[in-house]
C-alpha positions in Angstrom: -12.4 -7.7 13.0 -10.2 -10.8 12.6 -6.8 -8.7 12.9 -8.0 -7.2 15.9 -9.1 -10.4 17.6 -5.9 -12.3 16.7 -3.9 -9.5 18.3 -6.1 -8.9 21.3 -6.2 -12.7 22.2 -2.3 -13.3 21.4 -1.6 -10.3 24.0 -4.3 -11.7 26.6 -2.4 -15.0 26.5 1.0 -13.2 26.9 2.5 -14.4 23.7 4.6 -12.3 21.4 4.3 -12.3 17.6 7.6 -14.3 17.5 6.2 -17.0 20.1 2.9 -17.5 18.2 4.8 -17.8 14.9 6.9 -20.5 16.4 3.8 -22.3 17.6 2.1 -22.2 14.3 5.4 -22.8 12.3 5.2 -19.3 10.4 7.6 -16.2 10.6 6.7 -13.3 12.8 6.0 -11.2 9.7 3.2 -13.4 8.8 1.6 -12.7 12.2 2.3 -9.1 11.8 0.5 -9.2 8.4 -2.6 -10.8 9.9 -2.7 -8.2 12.6 -2.4 -5.3 10.2 -5.0 -6.8 8.0 -2.6 -7.1 5.0 -3.3 -10.8 4.6 -5.5 -13.3 6.1 -4.9 -17.0 7.3 -6.4 -19.8 5.3 -9.3 -21.9 6.9 -6.7 -24.6 8.0 -4.3 -22.0 9.6 -7.5 -20.3 11.3 -8.2 -23.6 12.9 -4.4 -24.0 14.0 -4.7 -20.3 15.4 -7.8 -21.2 17.5 -6.1 -24.4 18.8 -2.9 -22.6 19.8 -4.7 -19.6 21.4 -7.5 -22.0 22.9 -10.1 -19.8 21.3 -13.2 -21.0 19.1 -12.8 -20.1 15.5 -16.1 -18.1 15.8 -14.5 -16.0 18.5 -11.6 -15.0 16.3 -13.9 -14.2 13.4 -16.0 -11.9 15.8 -18.9 -13.9 16.3 -20.4 -15.3 19.5 -22.2 -18.5 19.0 -24.3 -20.2 21.6 -24.9 -23.5 19.8 -22.1 -25.4 18.0 -22.7 -25.4 14.3 -21.9 -28.7 12.3 -20.9 -26.6 9.4 -18.1 -24.7 11.0 -15.7 -25.1 8.1 -18.4 -23.7 5.6 -19.0 -20.7 7.9 -15.1 -20.1 8.1 -14.6 -20.4 4.3 -17.6 -18.0 3.8 -16.3 -15.5 6.1 -12.6 -15.9 4.8 -13.9 -15.4 1.1 -15.5 -12.1 2.2 -12.2 -11.0 3.9 -10.4 -12.0 0.7 -12.7 -10.1 -1.5 -12.3 -6.8 0.8 -8.4 -7.4 0.6 -8.7 -7.7 -3.2 -11.0 -4.6 -3.5 -8.5 -2.6 -1.2 -5.6 -3.7 -3.5 -7.4 -2.9 -6.6 -8.4 0.6 -5.3 -4.6 1.2 -4.6 -3.7 0.1 -8.0 -6.0 2.5 -9.7 -5.0 5.2 -7.5 -1.3 4.8 -8.3 -2.2 4.4 -12.0 -3.9 7.9 -11.9 -1.1 9.3 -9.9 1.4 8.2 -12.7 -0.7 9.7 -15.3 -0.9 12.9 -13.5 2.8 12.9 -13.1 3.3 12.5 -16.8 0.9 15.3 -17.5 2.6 17.5 -15.1 6.1 16.7 -16.6 4.9 17.5 -20.0 3.1 20.8 -19.2 6.1 21.8 -17.4 8.5 20.9 -20.4 6.1 22.9 -22.7 6.2 25.9 -20.2 10.0 25.9 -19.9 10.6 25.5 -23.8 8.1 28.3 -24.5 9.7 30.7 -21.9 13.1 30.2 -23.7 15.1 30.9 -20.4 14.2 34.6 -20.0 16.7 34.8 -17.0 19.7 34.8 -19.3 19.0 38.4 -20.4 18.5 39.8 -16.9 20.7 42.5 -15.2 22.1 40.4 -12.2 23.4 43.7 -10.5 20.3 43.4 -8.2 21.0 40.7 -5.6 17.3 39.8 -5.3 17.0 39.3 -9.2 20.2 37.3 -9.1 19.0 34.9 -6.6 15.7 34.5 -8.5 17.5 34.0 -11.8 20.0 31.4 -10.3 17.2 29.6 -8.7 15.2 29.4 -11.9 18.3 28.4 -13.8 19.0 25.5 -11.2 15.5 24.3 -11.5 15.5 24.4 -15.2 19.0 22.6 -15.4 17.8 19.9 -12.9 14.4 19.4 -14.7 15.7 18.9 -18.0 18.0 16.3 -16.8 15.5 14.4 -14.5 12.3 14.9 -16.6 13.1 12.1 -19.1 13.7 9.7 -16.3 10.4 10.7 -14.6 8.4 10.4 -17.9 9.8 7.0 -18.9 9.4 5.7 -15.3 5.9 7.0 -15.2 4.9 5.6 -18.6 6.2 2.2 -17.7 4.6 2.4 -14.4 1.3 3.2 -16.2 1.6 0.2 -18.2 2.3 -2.0 -15.3 -0.6 -0.7 -13.2 -3.3 -0.8 -15.9 -6.0 -3.4 -15.4 -5.5 -6.7 -17.2 -8.3 -8.4 -18.9 
Protein backbone atom coordinates (compact mmCIF):
# COMPACT_ATOMS: atom_id res chain seq x y z
CA UNK A 1 0.00 0.00 0.00
CA UNK A 2 2.75 2.46 0.97
CA UNK A 3 4.76 1.71 -2.17
CA UNK A 4 1.79 2.33 -4.50
CA UNK A 5 0.82 5.53 -2.66
CA UNK A 6 4.30 7.05 -2.83
CA UNK A 7 4.50 6.31 -6.55
CA UNK A 8 0.97 7.54 -7.35
CA UNK A 9 1.28 10.76 -5.35
CA UNK A 10 4.78 11.45 -6.74
CA UNK A 11 3.47 11.04 -10.30
CA UNK A 12 0.37 13.13 -9.54
CA UNK A 13 2.67 15.94 -8.35
CA UNK A 14 4.64 15.61 -11.61
CA UNK A 15 7.89 14.62 -9.91
CA UNK A 16 10.39 12.08 -11.19
CA UNK A 17 12.15 9.72 -8.81
CA UNK A 18 15.30 11.80 -9.26
CA UNK A 19 13.50 15.07 -8.38
CA UNK A 20 11.85 13.56 -5.31
CA UNK A 21 15.19 12.10 -4.25
CA UNK A 22 16.84 15.53 -4.49
CA UNK A 23 14.11 17.10 -2.37
CA UNK A 24 14.48 14.36 0.26
CA UNK A 25 18.30 14.24 0.12
CA UNK A 26 18.36 10.58 -1.00
CA UNK A 27 19.45 8.90 -4.22
CA UNK A 28 16.98 7.92 -6.93
CA UNK A 29 17.58 4.22 -6.17
CA UNK A 30 16.20 4.71 -2.65
CA UNK A 31 12.95 6.10 -4.08
CA UNK A 32 12.86 3.18 -6.52
CA UNK A 33 13.29 0.66 -3.67
CA UNK A 34 10.44 2.28 -1.72
CA UNK A 35 8.17 2.17 -4.77
CA UNK A 36 9.04 -1.47 -5.46
CA UNK A 37 8.47 -2.44 -1.82
CA UNK A 38 12.07 -3.60 -1.37
CA UNK A 39 12.55 -1.26 1.59
CA UNK A 40 10.51 1.24 3.58
CA UNK A 41 11.34 4.71 4.80
CA UNK A 42 11.77 5.20 8.54
CA UNK A 43 9.27 7.37 10.44
CA UNK A 44 11.31 10.58 10.11
CA UNK A 45 11.71 10.06 6.36
CA UNK A 46 8.00 9.28 6.05
CA UNK A 47 7.23 12.65 7.61
CA UNK A 48 9.67 14.32 5.18
CA UNK A 49 8.00 12.56 2.25
CA UNK A 50 4.59 13.74 3.40
CA UNK A 51 5.88 17.31 3.65
CA UNK A 52 7.52 17.26 0.21
CA UNK A 53 4.47 15.67 -1.42
CA UNK A 54 2.13 17.89 0.63
CA UNK A 55 0.17 14.82 1.66
CA UNK A 56 -0.71 13.58 5.15
CA UNK A 57 1.28 10.60 6.41
CA UNK A 58 -1.98 8.75 6.93
CA UNK A 59 -2.75 9.06 3.20
CA UNK A 60 0.71 7.70 2.33
CA UNK A 61 0.02 4.73 4.57
CA UNK A 62 -3.35 4.19 2.88
CA UNK A 63 -5.65 5.40 5.62
CA UNK A 64 -8.23 8.13 5.46
CA UNK A 65 -8.63 9.84 8.81
CA UNK A 66 -11.36 12.39 9.43
CA UNK A 67 -10.03 13.64 12.76
CA UNK A 68 -6.39 14.34 13.51
CA UNK A 69 -4.73 12.00 15.96
CA UNK A 70 -2.49 13.15 18.76
CA UNK A 71 -0.42 9.98 18.53
CA UNK A 72 0.40 10.22 14.80
CA UNK A 73 4.01 9.12 15.30
CA UNK A 74 2.92 6.11 17.32
CA UNK A 75 0.48 5.05 14.59
CA UNK A 76 3.14 5.58 11.94
CA UNK A 77 5.73 3.58 13.85
CA UNK A 78 3.24 0.72 14.37
CA UNK A 79 2.48 0.62 10.66
CA UNK A 80 6.19 0.75 9.79
CA UNK A 81 6.83 -2.06 12.24
CA UNK A 82 4.23 -4.18 10.45
CA UNK A 83 5.76 -3.34 7.07
CA UNK A 84 9.26 -4.18 8.35
CA UNK A 85 7.97 -7.48 9.72
CA UNK A 86 6.45 -8.32 6.34
CA UNK A 87 9.72 -7.46 4.57
CA UNK A 88 11.62 -9.63 7.06
CA UNK A 89 9.26 -12.55 6.49
CA UNK A 90 9.66 -12.20 2.71
CA UNK A 91 13.45 -12.12 3.06
CA UNK A 92 13.37 -15.18 5.32
CA UNK A 93 11.17 -17.08 2.85
CA UNK A 94 13.56 -16.19 0.00
CA UNK A 95 16.53 -17.39 2.09
CA UNK A 96 14.81 -20.71 2.83
CA UNK A 97 13.91 -21.20 -0.82
CA UNK A 98 17.51 -20.58 -1.95
CA UNK A 99 18.76 -22.89 0.81
CA UNK A 100 16.59 -25.78 -0.39
CA UNK A 101 17.41 -25.11 -4.05
CA UNK A 102 21.12 -25.40 -3.19
CA UNK A 103 20.50 -28.64 -1.31
CA UNK A 104 18.60 -29.96 -4.35
CA UNK A 105 21.45 -28.89 -6.66
CA UNK A 106 23.93 -30.82 -4.48
CA UNK A 107 21.71 -33.90 -4.55
CA UNK A 108 21.26 -33.72 -8.34
CA UNK A 109 25.01 -33.29 -8.83
CA UNK A 110 25.81 -36.28 -6.63
CA UNK A 111 23.13 -38.49 -8.24
CA UNK A 112 24.31 -37.56 -11.74
CA UNK A 113 27.93 -38.29 -10.76
CA UNK A 114 26.97 -41.70 -9.39
CA UNK A 115 24.98 -42.46 -12.56
CA UNK A 116 27.89 -41.48 -14.82
CA UNK A 117 30.36 -43.52 -12.77
CA UNK A 118 28.11 -46.59 -12.80
CA UNK A 119 27.53 -46.31 -16.57
CA UNK A 120 31.31 -46.34 -17.10
CA UNK A 121 31.18 -44.46 -20.45
CA UNK A 122 29.26 -47.09 -22.51
CA UNK A 123 29.56 -44.96 -25.67
CA UNK A 124 33.26 -45.85 -25.96
CA UNK A 125 32.39 -49.35 -27.23
CA UNK A 126 29.75 -48.23 -29.74
CA UNK A 127 30.03 -48.66 -33.50
CA UNK A 128 30.15 -45.13 -34.87
CA UNK A 129 29.48 -46.06 -38.50
CA UNK A 130 25.81 -45.16 -37.99
CA UNK A 131 25.59 -41.31 -38.10
CA UNK A 132 22.73 -41.10 -35.59
CA UNK A 133 24.58 -43.26 -33.10
CA UNK A 134 27.72 -41.18 -33.65
CA UNK A 135 25.86 -37.95 -32.85
CA UNK A 136 24.34 -39.48 -29.70
CA UNK A 137 27.72 -40.88 -28.62
CA UNK A 138 29.52 -37.56 -29.15
CA UNK A 139 26.73 -35.67 -27.35
CA UNK A 140 26.94 -38.07 -24.38
CA UNK A 141 30.73 -37.76 -24.34
CA UNK A 142 30.59 -33.93 -24.39
CA UNK A 143 28.03 -33.92 -21.56
CA UNK A 144 30.14 -36.31 -19.48
CA UNK A 145 33.34 -34.35 -20.18
CA UNK A 146 31.77 -31.00 -19.20
CA UNK A 147 29.98 -32.44 -16.19
CA UNK A 148 33.13 -34.02 -14.74
CA UNK A 149 34.92 -30.65 -14.97
CA UNK A 150 32.07 -28.46 -13.71
CA UNK A 151 30.54 -30.76 -11.04
CA UNK A 152 33.21 -30.09 -8.37
CA UNK A 153 32.74 -26.33 -8.77
CA UNK A 154 28.96 -26.67 -8.55
CA UNK A 155 29.24 -28.96 -5.53
CA UNK A 156 31.67 -26.73 -3.62
CA UNK A 157 29.66 -23.60 -4.46
CA UNK A 158 26.39 -25.24 -3.43
CA UNK A 159 27.80 -26.50 -0.14
CA UNK A 160 29.19 -23.04 0.59
CA UNK A 161 25.82 -21.52 -0.27
CA UNK A 162 24.03 -23.99 2.00
CA UNK A 163 26.18 -22.91 4.94
CA UNK A 164 25.69 -19.23 4.10
CA UNK A 165 21.90 -19.52 3.81
CA UNK A 166 21.25 -21.68 6.86
CA UNK A 167 19.35 -19.98 9.66
CA UNK A 168 21.55 -18.51 12.33
CA UNK A 169 20.45 -18.99 15.91
